[in-house]
C-alpha positions as CSV (number, residue, x, y, z in Angstrom):
1,X,-1.9,42.2,41.0
2,X,-3.0,45.0,38.7
3,X,-6.7,45.7,37.8
4,X,-6.0,44.7,34.2
5,X,-4.6,41.3,35.3
6,X,-7.6,40.7,37.7
7,X,-10.0,41.5,34.8
8,X,-8.2,39.2,32.5
9,X,-8.2,36.4,35.0
10,X,-11.9,36.8,35.6
11,X,-12.6,36.9,31.9
12,X,-10.5,33.8,31.3
13,X,-12.4,31.9,34.1
14,X,-15.8,32.9,32.6
15,X,-14.7,31.8,29.1
16,X,-13.6,28.4,30.5
17,X,-16.8,27.9,32.5
18,X,-18.9,28.9,29.5
19,X,-17.0,26.6,27.2
20,X,-17.4,23.7,29.6
21,X,-21.2,24.3,29.8
22,X,-21.6,24.6,26.1
23,X,-19.6,21.4,25.4
24,X,-21.6,19.5,28.2
25,X,-24.9,20.6,26.7
26,X,-23.8,19.7,23.2
27,X,-22.5,16.3,24.3
28,X,-25.8,15.5,26.2
29,X,-27.8,16.5,23.0
30,X,-25.8,14.2,20.8
31,X,-25.3,11.3,23.2
32,X,-28.9,10.5,23.9
33,X,-29.8,6.9,24.4
34,X,-27.4,4.5,22.6
35,X,-28.0,1.6,20.4
36,X,-25.6,-1.4,19.9
37,X,-24.7,-2.2,16.3
38,X,-22.9,-5.2,15.2
39,X,-20.8,-4.4,12.1
40,X,-19.6,-6.9,9.6
41,X,-16.3,-5.1,9.6
42,X,-15.5,-5.0,13.3
43,X,-16.7,-5.7,16.8
44,X,-19.9,-4.4,18.3
45,X,-20.0,-0.7,18.7
46,X,-22.4,1.9,20.1
47,X,-24.1,4.6,18.1
48,X,-26.4,7.2,19.6
49,X,-30.0,7.3,18.5
50,X,-29.2,10.8,17.1
51,X,-26.3,9.5,15.0
52,X,-28.2,6.4,13.8
53,X,-31.1,8.6,12.6
54,X,-28.8,11.1,10.9
55,X,-26.9,8.3,9.2
56,X,-30.1,6.6,8.0
57,X,-31.5,9.9,6.7
58,X,-28.2,10.7,4.9
59,X,-28.0,7.3,3.4
60,X,-31.6,7.4,2.2
61,X,-31.1,10.9,0.8
62,X,-27.8,10.0,-0.9
63,X,-29.4,6.9,-2.5
64,X,-32.5,8.9,-3.6
65,X,-30.4,11.7,-5.1
66,X,-27.9,9.7,-7.1
67,X,-29.0,10.1,-10.7
68,X,-28.2,7.5,-13.3
69,X,-25.1,8.1,-15.4
70,X,-24.6,6.8,-19.0
71,X,-21.4,4.8,-19.1
72,X,-21.7,3.5,-22.6
73,X,-18.8,5.6,-24.0
74,X,-16.6,5.2,-20.9
75,X,-13.2,3.5,-21.1
76,X,-12.5,0.2,-19.3
77,X,-9.7,-0.4,-16.9
78,X,-8.7,-4.1,-16.3
79,X,-6.3,-5.4,-13.7
80,X,-5.1,-9.0,-14.3
81,X,-3.3,-9.2,-11.0
82,X,-6.3,-8.4,-8.9
83,X,-8.9,-9.9,-11.3
84,X,-11.3,-7.0,-11.7
85,X,-12.3,-4.3,-14.2
86,X,-14.4,-1.1,-14.2
87,X,-15.4,1.7,-16.5
88,X,-14.3,5.3,-16.1
89,X,-14.9,8.6,-18.0
90,X,-12.6,9.1,-21.0
91,X,-11.0,12.3,-19.6
92,X,-10.0,10.7,-16.3
93,X,-6.6,9.0,-15.6
94,X,-5.8,5.8,-13.8
95,X,-2.6,6.3,-11.8
96,X,-0.1,3.5,-11.2
97,X,-0.8,1.4,-8.1
98,X,1.2,2.1,-5.0
99,X,1.7,0.1,-1.8
100,X,0.6,2.0,1.4
101,X,0.2,0.6,4.9
102,X,-0.5,-2.9,3.7
103,X,-2.9,-1.9,0.9
104,X,-2.4,-1.7,-2.8
105,X,-3.9,1.7,-3.7
106,X,-5.1,2.5,-7.2
107,X,-6.2,6.1,-7.8
108,X,-8.6,7.4,-10.3
109,X,-7.8,11.1,-11.2
110,X,-11.0,12.9,-12.4
111,X,-9.1,16.1,-13.1
112,X,-7.4,19.1,-11.5
113,X,-10.4,20.6,-9.7
114,X,-11.3,17.3,-7.9
115,X,-9.7,15.0,-5.4
116,X,-8.8,11.5,-6.6
117,X,-11.0,8.4,-6.0
118,X,-9.1,5.6,-4.4
119,X,-9.4,1.8,-4.6
120,X,-7.8,0.0,-1.7
121,X,-7.0,-3.7,-2.2
122,X,-5.9,-6.0,0.6
123,X,-5.8,-9.7,1.3
124,X,-6.9,-9.1,4.9
125,X,-9.4,-6.3,5.4
126,X,-11.4,-3.4,4.0
127,X,-10.0,0.1,4.3
128,X,-11.6,2.4,7.0
129,X,-14.9,0.5,7.1
130,X,-14.8,-0.9,10.6
131,X,-17.8,0.1,12.6
132,X,-19.6,2.1,9.9
133,X,-23.3,1.5,9.2
134,X,-23.9,0.1,5.8
135,X,-26.5,-1.2,3.3
136,X,-25.9,-4.3,1.2
137,X,-26.3,-4.6,-2.5
138,X,-25.0,-6.6,-5.4
139,X,-22.2,-5.2,-7.6
140,X,-20.8,-7.4,-10.4
141,X,-22.8,-10.3,-9.0
142,X,-21.0,-10.0,-5.6
143,X,-22.4,-8.8,-2.3
144,X,-21.2,-5.3,-1.6
145,X,-21.3,-3.0,1.5
146,X,-22.4,0.5,0.7
147,X,-21.7,3.4,3.2
148,X,-23.7,6.4,2.0
149,X,-22.8,5.8,-1.6
150,X,-19.4,7.2,-1.0
151,X,-17.5,4.1,0.3
152,X,-18.1,0.6,-1.0
153,X,-16.5,-2.7,0.2
154,X,-16.5,-5.8,-1.9
155,X,-14.9,-9.1,-0.9
156,X,-14.0,-11.3,-3.9
157,X,-11.9,-14.4,-3.9
158,X,-8.8,-13.6,-1.7
159,X,-9.1,-9.8,-1.8
160,X,-11.0,-7.0,-0.1
161,X,-11.7,-4.1,-2.4
162,X,-12.6,-0.7,-0.9
163,X,-13.8,2.0,-3.3
164,X,-13.6,5.5,-1.7
165,X,-14.9,8.7,-3.3
166,X,-12.6,10.7,-1.0
167,X,-13.6,14.3,-0.9
168,X,-15.1,14.5,-4.4
169,X,-18.7,14.5,-3.3
170,X,-19.7,16.6,-6.3
171,X,-18.8,13.5,-8.4
172,X,-21.0,11.0,-6.4
173,X,-23.1,10.1,-9.4
174,X,-20.0,9.4,-11.5
175,X,-18.3,7.5,-8.7
176,X,-21.5,5.5,-8.1
177,X,-21.6,4.7,-11.8
178,X,-17.9,3.6,-11.8
179,X,-18.4,1.3,-8.8
180,X,-21.5,-0.3,-10.4
181,X,-19.5,-1.2,-13.5
182,X,-17.1,-3.3,-11.5
183,X,-16.7,-6.9,-12.7
184,X,-14.6,-9.6,-11.2
185,X,-12.9,-12.5,-13.1
186,X,-11.8,-15.7,-11.5
């Protein structure tokens, strides 16, 4: 074996050992003592004390930082099939609903430089909310589940509605305003 091959092998072993140690230390830091949480959307799950604290802090910060948005001049979208309506900014577009993985997906397009908001509607479950910590509040007179002001779940009549900001976190105030204008009709 050449000296270069031996050096390469030694360097590779050192990198692997160092990576293993770094990942182990990181895992121990994050894992800490665990707490059991019982989510309304799924079975019991464990969350580390670190993650629980981070999630609570992020949730409190997101709620505290969401400024009020005037929706008085916004347009209204109404859906007679799913019995709900909401307001949205005049320059935004509501895209035709599509069926995807058992959900009806309605997208709100806030423009070219942002990702779309999505509204998932299902007769059986919320979209991607299982096991997530949440706060409860009232939206349109119905109990709603709020995950960091970026994901809302509302069960009304025979449907589960999930409002997802997607990756447009710069639009959290407008998304929050949209969600809080939701009304349901029987």
